[in-house]
C-alpha positions in Angstrom: 0.0 0.1 -0.2 2.7 2.6 0.7 4.5 1.5 -2.4 1.2 2.3 -4.5 0.9 5.6 -2.4 4.4 6.8 -3.5 3.8 5.7 -7.0 0.4 7.3 -7.1 1.9 10.6 -5.5 4.8 10.7 -8.4 2.0 10.1 -11.1 0.4 13.5 -9.9 3.5 15.2 -10.9 2.2 14.4 -14.4 -0.9 16.7 -14.5 0.8 19.5 -11.8 1.3 22.9 -13.1 4.7 23.1 -11.3 5.7 25.6 -8.8 5.8 25.5 -4.8 3.0 23.0 -4.7 4.5 20.4 -7.1 8.3 20.8 -5.3 6.5 19.6 -1.9 4.6 17.0 -3.4 8.2 15.9 -5.4 10.0 16.1 -1.9 6.9 14.2 -0.1 6.9 11.4 -2.8 10.8 11.3 -2.7 11.1 10.9 0.9 8.1 8.3 0.8 9.7 6.0 -1.6 13.6 6.6 0.7 11.5 5.6 3.7 10.2 2.6 1.9 13.6 1.7 0.6 15.0 1.9 4.5 12.5 -0.3 5.7 12.6 -3.4 3.1 16.3 -3.4 2.6 18.1 -4.9 5.3 21.6 -5.4 6.1 24.3 -2.8 7.1 23.8 -1.1 3.8 20.2 -0.3 3.8 21.1 3.4 4.8 23.7 3.9 2.0 20.9 1.7 -0.6 18.5 4.2 0.3 20.5 7.4 -0.2 21.4 5.8 -3.7 17.6 5.3 -4.5 17.1 9.1 -3.7 19.8 10.4 -5.9 19.0 8.0 -8.6 15.3 9.0 -8.2 16.0 13.1 -8.2 17.8 13.0 -11.1 15.1 11.0 -13.0 12.5 13.1 -12.1 13.9 15.6 -13.9 12.5 14.3 -16.8 8.7 14.1 -16.5 7.7 11.4 -19.1 9.7 9.1 -17.0 8.7 9.5 -13.4 5.8 6.9 -13.2 8.2 4.6 -14.9 11.3 5.3 -12.7 8.9 5.0 -9.7 7.9 1.7 -10.3 11.2 0.6 -11.8 12.4 1.7 -8.3 10.3 -0.5 -6.6 11.3 -3.6 -8.6 15.2 -2.8 -7.9 14.5 -2.8 -4.1 12.7 -6.1 -4.1 15.9 -7.5 -6.0 18.3 -5.9 -3.9 16.4 -7.3 -0.6 16.9 -10.6 -2.5 20.4 -10.1 -3.0 21.1 -9.2 0.6 19.1 -12.1 2.1 21.1 -14.6 0.0 24.5 -12.6 1.0 23.3 -13.2 5.1 22.6 -16.7 4.2 25.9 -17.4 2.7 27.4 -15.7 5.6 25.8 -17.3 8.2 26.7 -20.9 6.4 30.5 -20.0 6.3 30.0 -19.0 10.1 28.9 -22.3 11.0 31.7 -24.3 9.0 33.8 -25.7 12.0 34.4 -28.8 13.6 34.7 -29.1 17.1 37.3 -31.7 18.7 35.6 -32.2 22.2 37.1 -34.2 25.0 37.8 -34.3 29.0 41.6 -34.9 28.6 44.4 -35.0 26.5 44.6 -38.5 25.8 40.9 -38.4 24.2 42.0 -35.4 22.2 44.8 -37.1 20.7 42.5 -39.5 19.1 41.6 -36.6 16.6 43.5 -37.0 13.6 43.5 -33.5 12.8 44.0 -31.9 16.3 47.1 -30.5 14.8 45.2 -28.4 12.5 42.8 -26.8 15.0 43.2 -23.0 15.4 41.1 -22.3 18.5 41.2 -23.6 22.1 38.2 -23.6 24.3 38.1 -23.9 28.0 35.0 -24.9 30.1 35.7 -25.4 33.8 36.4 -27.7 35.6 38.5 -28.6 32.3 42.0 -29.1 33.7 44.5 -26.3 33.2 47.5 -28.9 33.3 45.6 -30.5 30.0 46.1 -27.2 28.2 49.5 -26.7 29.1 50.4 -30.3 27.9 48.4 -29.7 24.5 50.5 -26.6 23.8 53.8 -27.5 25.3 53.6 -31.2 23.7 53.7 -29.5 20.5 50.0 -31.0 19.5 48.3 -27.3 18.4 51.1 -25.8 16.2 48.3 -23.9 14.4 46.9 -22.2 17.7 45.6 -18.6 16.9 43.3 -18.0 19.8 42.3 -19.3 23.1 39.0 -18.9 25.2 38.0 -19.2 28.5 34.1 -20.3 28.9 33.6 -17.8 31.9 34.8 -14.3 32.7 36.9 -15.3 35.3 40.2 -16.5 34.1 42.3 -16.7 37.2 42.1 -20.5 37.2 44.2 -20.3 33.9 46.6 -17.4 34.4 49.4 -19.3 34.5 48.8 -21.3 31.6 48.1 -18.0 29.7 51.1 -16.6 31.4 53.6 -19.1 30.7 52.3 -21.0 27.7 50.0 -18.6 25.2 52.0 -15.0 26.2 55.4 -16.7 24.6 53.4 -18.0 21.7 51.5 -14.6 21.0 48.3 -16.4 21.4 45.8 -14.2 22.6 43.0 -15.1 25.3 39.7 -13.9 25.7 36.9 -14.4 28.2 33.4 -14.5 28.8 33.2 -11.3 30.0 29.1 -9.9 29.4 28.0 -13.3 28.2 26.6 -14.0 31.9 25.8 -10.7 32.7 22.1 -11.1 32.3 22.0 -14.3 34.0 23.6 -13.2 37.1 21.6 -10.0 37.5 18.7 -12.0 37.7 20.2 -14.5 40.2 20.8 -11.4 42.3 17.6 -9.9 42.0 16.2 -13.3 43.0 18.2 -14.0 45.9 17.1 -10.4 47.3 13.3 -11.3 46.5 13.6 -14.3 48.2 14.4 -12.7 51.9 12.3 -9.5 51.2 9.1 -11.7 50.3 9.7 -14.4 52.5 9.7 -16.9 50.4 10.9 -19.5 53.0 7.8 -18.7 55.1 5.6 -19.1 51.9 6.9 -22.5 51.1 6.6 -23.6 54.7 2.9 -22.1 54.7 2.1 -24.2 51.7 3.7 -27.4 53.0 1.3 -27.2 56.2 -1.3 -25.9 54.3 -1.7 -23.1 56.5 -3.3 -19.5 56.0 -0.3 -16.9 57.4 -1.4 -13.5 56.7 1.6 -11.3 56.9 2.8 -8.0 55.4 5.2 -8.6 52.6 8.6 -6.0 52.2 9.0 -4.6 48.7 12.2 -3.7 46.8 10.9 -0.7 45.8 12.9 2.5 47.3 15.6 0.3 48.8 19.1 0.9 48.2 21.3 -1.6 46.6 25.1 -1.3 46.5 27.5 -2.7 44.2 31.0 -3.6 44.6 32.7 -3.3 41.2 30.9 -1.4 38.4 31.8 -3.9 35.3 29.5 -5.7 32.9 27.5 -7.9 35.8 27.3 -4.9 38.1 25.7 -2.7 35.7 23.4 -5.4 34.4 22.3 -5.9 37.9 21.9 -2.3 38.7 19.8 -1.9 35.6 17.3 -4.7 36.8 17.4 -3.0 40.5 16.5 0.3 39.0 13.3 -1.4 37.0 12.3 -2.7 40.9 12.3 0.9 42.2 15.8 0.6 43.9 18.3 3.1 44.5 21.7 2.0 43.3 25.2 3.0 44.8 28.4 1.6 43.2 31.9 1.3 44.4 34.7 1.6 42.3 38.5 2.0 41.8 38.1 5.5 40.1 35.0 7.3 41.0 36.2 10.0 38.7 35.3 8.1 35.8 31.8 8.9 34.0 29.1 6.3 34.2 27.8 6.4 30.6 24.9 3.8 31.4 22.9 5.6 33.8 22.6 2.5 35.8 24.0 4.0 39.0 22.7 6.8 41.1 25.9 7.4 43.2 29.1 6.2 42.5 31.8 5.8 45.7 35.4 5.5 45.7 38.7 7.4 45.4 39.5 9.6 42.9 43.1 9.0 43.1 45.0 6.4 45.0 43.5 2.9 46.6 39.9 2.5 47.8 40.2 3.0 51.9 37.8 1.4 54.4 35.9 4.6 54.9 35.0 4.3 50.9 33.6 0.8 51.8 32.2 1.7 55.0 30.2 4.3 53.2 28.4 2.2 50.8 27.9 -0.8 53.2 26.3 1.5 56.0 23.5 2.9 53.3 22.6 -0.1 51.5 19.6 -2.7 51.9 21.2 -5.0 49.7 24.9 -5.6 48.5 25.9 -7.3 45.6 29.7 -8.5 45.2 30.9 -8.4 41.8 34.5 -8.4 42.0 37.3 -10.1 40.3 39.9 -12.8 41.9 42.8 -10.4 42.5 45.5 -9.5 45.3 43.9 -6.4 45.8 40.4 -7.6 46.2 41.3 -10.6 48.4 39.1 -10.7 51.5 37.8 -7.3 50.5 34.3 -8.1 52.2 35.4 -8.9 55.9 34.5 -8.3 59.3 34.4 -4.4 59.2 32.5 -4.5 56.1 29.6 -6.6 57.5 29.4 -4.9 60.5 28.5 -1.6 59.0 25.7 -3.4 57.1 22.1 -2.2 58.7 20.4 -5.0 60.6 18.6 -7.6 58.2 20.5 -6.1 55.2 21.3 -9.1 52.2 24.5 -9.9 51.1 24.8 -11.5 47.5 28.2 -12.8 46.5 28.6 -13.0 42.4 32.2 -12.5 41.9 35.1 -14.6 42.7 35.3 -16.4 46.2 38.4 -15.2 47.5 36.9 -11.5 47.8 34.6 -12.4 50.1 36.2 -13.7 54.0 34.0 -16.7 54.6 35.1 -16.7 58.2 33.5 -13.0 58.7 30.3 -13.9 57.0 30.2 -17.2 59.1 30.7 -15.1 62.4 28.2 -12.3 61.2 25.4 -15.0 60.7 25.8 -16.4 64.1 
C-alpha cells in the first residue's frame, strides 16, 4: 500500500502545474519512497542503498515523461536488492558455522583426533584441567593455535597457562565477559526477593496448608550497593532500578563517568586505592549489597568483618564475584 501511494504521488506530478506545490509534492514522494527503501532493505548497507535510491530518483524526476516508470522500476530494484541481501546473509551464516569441534575431557582423548594439529582455536570450559591445556601447547599438539578462549569471565584458574604458554607464543586469550551478566543479574535480584518476600515462609505455609497473613516487604525504595561497576554490576543495577531501587556503586576510580545511567551514586577514590572509609560509606547505606569483584591480590578478603558489621540490620549480601573477595570466616561470624 505504501509503495502504491508513493507511485500515485509521483504520478500526480504529470498533471501538476509545477511551482511550490509540485516541489513539495515531489519532496514528499521522494521521502516516502526513500523510507520504503530503508524499511525493505536490511543489513548494514540499507542507509547507503536508500541514499543511492534517493539520488537516483531525484535525477530521473527531472524528466517528466519517465517519473511513473522510474518509480515502478525503483520498487522492483528494491525487491531485487532485498533478495540479494538475504542470499548474502545466508552465505555468511553458512560460512560462520563451517567449523569442526573436537571435544574431550583429557589430552589422551583429544589425541585420538587425526586433525588435532589443524585446530586453530582452543576453548576451555570449567572444570577442565589447566594442566591439560598446558600439555597440549607445550607438547606441540596445537602448532596452528591462533586463539584461546575461557568460557567464564574469570580466568584466574588458567592465569599461569596464559602467562607461561600462551603469551610466549603470541596467542591471545579472551574470556566470557558479559555473556552471563543478565543471568547473574537475575540471580542477584532473585536472592533479594527471596528474603524480602519471605519465600521460605511462603513455602512452609504451603507445605503445612496454613493461611499466614503477613505483610510482605518490597524492593521499591530500597538501596542496592554494587562492589564493582563492570558488566555484571551494570546489568544488576539496571534490573534493580526497574524494581524502583536506588543503586550505589563502589569502584576504583570514582572520577570515571558512568555512561550507562545504571548507578545513582558512585563511591570511591579519585586517586589512590580504595580506603576502608569508602567501603563503609557504601555498606552502611545499603539494604542489599552485591559483590561482583574479580579474584586479584587487591580484592582478597575485600569484604570482611568491618564491612559486614557496617550493614544495617536485616540487610542482604549476595556474592557474584570470585570467592576470594569475601572472607568466609567473617560471613560465618556475622551470621552467628
